[in-house]
Each structure stands twice: as C-alpha cells, then as structure tokens.
N, C-alpha and C positions, 0 to 999 in steps of 0.2 A: 503494499499500499504505500503510494506516495504521501509524503507528509509535508505540509505547508510549512509550518514552524510551530514550536512550542510558544504557547501564548501566556499572557499574564493572567492574574484573577480577574474575573468578570463579575463585578459586585459581590466579591466574597467567593466565588465559584471558580475552581481550578479548571483550566482549559486543556483539554486532552488532545493528542495528535492523532487523528483518525483512529484506526484500531490498532495501533502499534503499542503493545505493552512491554515491550522489551528494553526500552530505554530506562537507564537507571539516572541518567542527568535530567531528563524531563518525564518523570513517571506519568503513567496514565492514571487519572484519579476521577472517583465519583463520590456523590453524597448519598450515603446510606441513611434510610429513615426507617424507625421501628417505633410504632406507637402501639401501646397496649392499655385498654380500657377495662376495667373490671367493676362490675356492680354487684354487690353483695346483699342478699335479703337477711336482715338481722332480727326481725320480729315486727311488732306493730305498736302503734300509739293509739290510745282510745280518744275519741273525739265525741261530740254531741251526736253526731250524724253516724257513729258506728265505728269500728276499728279501721285503721289505715295501715297499710304495710309501711315498713321503715327499711330503707336501704343506705348503703354506704359506698362511695365510689372512689376509686384509685385511678389514676392515669399516669403513665410513664412514656415520656417522648424522648427519643434518643436520635440526634442526627450528627453524624460523624463523617469527616471526609476520609475516604479509604484509597489505597493504592491498590490497583488491579496489576496482577502478574499474569494474567491470562482470564479464562472464563471464571465467573463468580456467582454466588447464589446467597440470597438472604432468607432466612427461616425465623419463625416465631410462633409461640402457642400459648394459649391461656385457658383457664377454667374458673368457673364460679359457680354459686348456686342460683344465680339470677340471670345475668347478662356479661357477655365478654365480646370485645371488638378487637380485631388485630389489623393494623394496617402497616404493610411493609412496601418499601419502595426504593428507588434509586434515580439519580439525576445526574446527567454531566453536561458540560459544554465541550464542544470540539471544534477543530478546525482541519480541513481536508481539501487536498487539490481535486480529488475525484470522490465520487459516492462509495460507500461501502455497506455491507450487509451485517446485520446482527439478528439473532435468534433470541426472543424472549420465551421462556417457559414458565407457566404460571400452575400452581396447584393449592388450591384451598378447599377446606372442609369444615363444617359444622355439626354438632351433634347434641343431643341431650332429650330428656322426656318430652313428648309432645303434649300440648300444642307449643309451637314456637310463636313468637310474636311476629307480626306483620313485618317489622323492622329487619327480621333475620334475612341473610343472605350473604352471597359471596360476588364481589364485582372487581373485574380487571379492566383497566384502562391505561393507555399511554397517550404521549403527545401527539401521535398520528391518528387518533380515532375521533370520531364526532359523537359516538355513543358507546357505553361500556358493554363488555361481555358479561352476563349474569347468570346465577346458578343457585340451586339449594337442593340438596344439603352438600353437594360438593361441585367442584369446577375444577376442570384441568384442561390443558391444551398448550399450544405455542403459536407464536406469530414470527414471520420474519419481516424484517423492517429494513429497507434501503434509506440510509441517511445521505442526504444529498451533499455535494461538495459544497463548502462554505469558507469564504475569504474571511468574513468576519465570524466571532465565536457563534455557533448555533447550539441550541439546547435540546436534549432529548430526556424524557422521564417516563417511568413505568411504576404503576401502583397496583396492589392486590390487597383488598379489604375483604375480610371475614368476620361476619357479626352474628351473633345468636343471643337471643333472650327467650327465657322459658316462663309460662305463665306463674303466678303465685299459687301456692297450694291453696285448698278449699279453706284450711285453717290458717289464715294469714298471719297469725300470730307465732305460728311455728316455722322457724326459718326452713326454707326448702331443703329437701334432701337430695334433689336432683342436681345434676351437673351441666352447665352450659359450656361446652368445649368449642373452641375455634382454633384453627392452624392454617398456616399460610407460608408457602414457599414460592420464591421468585427468583429465577436465574437468567443469566445473560451469558450467550455464547458468541465469540467473534466468529464469523464465517469466511 
C-alpha cells in the first residue's frame, strides 16, 4: 500500500498511514472505546400509589489510543439482574494515496429470562452506513469496506451495541433472580 505520509494529530486523534501497521517510527493507531452500563434491581420503595421498584446504575466509559501491529479486535461483556448495555467501537483517521480495503467482523448476543424490554437488541453501524444492522437475541456478520484515498485526514469508525433489560418480577420488592447478559466483539482485518 502506498503511503502518503504520517500525519499529525487531528483534533486529538492520531492519523494513520493507510493500512501499514509495520512502521515503528509512525505507528498505526486507533481509538478504542468500551462502555458498559449496568442497572441492578435492588428492591422497592413504598409510595401512596403502591410499591415502586428501586434500581441502581453504574457506567464505565473507557476510551484509549491503541497501537495496531496488525489485525485487532475488541470484546466486552456484562451481566446484571435487570439491565445490561455494552457498546464497543473503534475510530481512526488515515491518509493514503490510494483506496484500501478492511473487513469488519461483528458478533453480539443478549440473554436472560423472557420477557425482554422493547429496548433490548443488538445494533452494528459504521461511518459508511445510512442505517444500522439490527438483531435479537444475537447478531453476527461482517462487512468489507473500501476506504477512499485521502490527501487530508479521513475518519472511519465502527460501533457494536448489545443491550438487554428484563422485566421486574411479579414481587417487585424482591430483587430479580434472573440475569440480563450482553456481550459484544468487534474486529478489524486489513485486506
């Protein structure tokens, strides 16, 4: 692959040179994103209109610049007794004298006791799509993308979201004994 040149950071984003991951002087870099949201059913609170479920939420958001030495993948999973959301992705800027191809592989799944909330599902999208690919309770596949030549830094991103929430039990004061499980894996292959 012909390389235009190694570029400077673009608004805090490293610029990679086409699909060349062999340079130690100008390493190929991407931004890795992993976000996990957990909602736990802890019991209930009594109100004049009856008992209302109580939940607690935790969110972890991680965004780091990684150096690629070839193909790479990102994975994450989580579980709770009410709701779990996993969002993983990567983003990079590049410059290249000619177009080049990459292959993105995605695999997401959700599970738990039925019924799921209507917000449950899996969604894959990238910067070349106009609408996401969706599925429930699993979604897997791959897409091949041709990234066009670009004299100025161009940006590509891919994201996979897996989300599941289960209904509260009939006795909303007793924390749910079921598990809402979500997992996601996203990989990039240089072609």
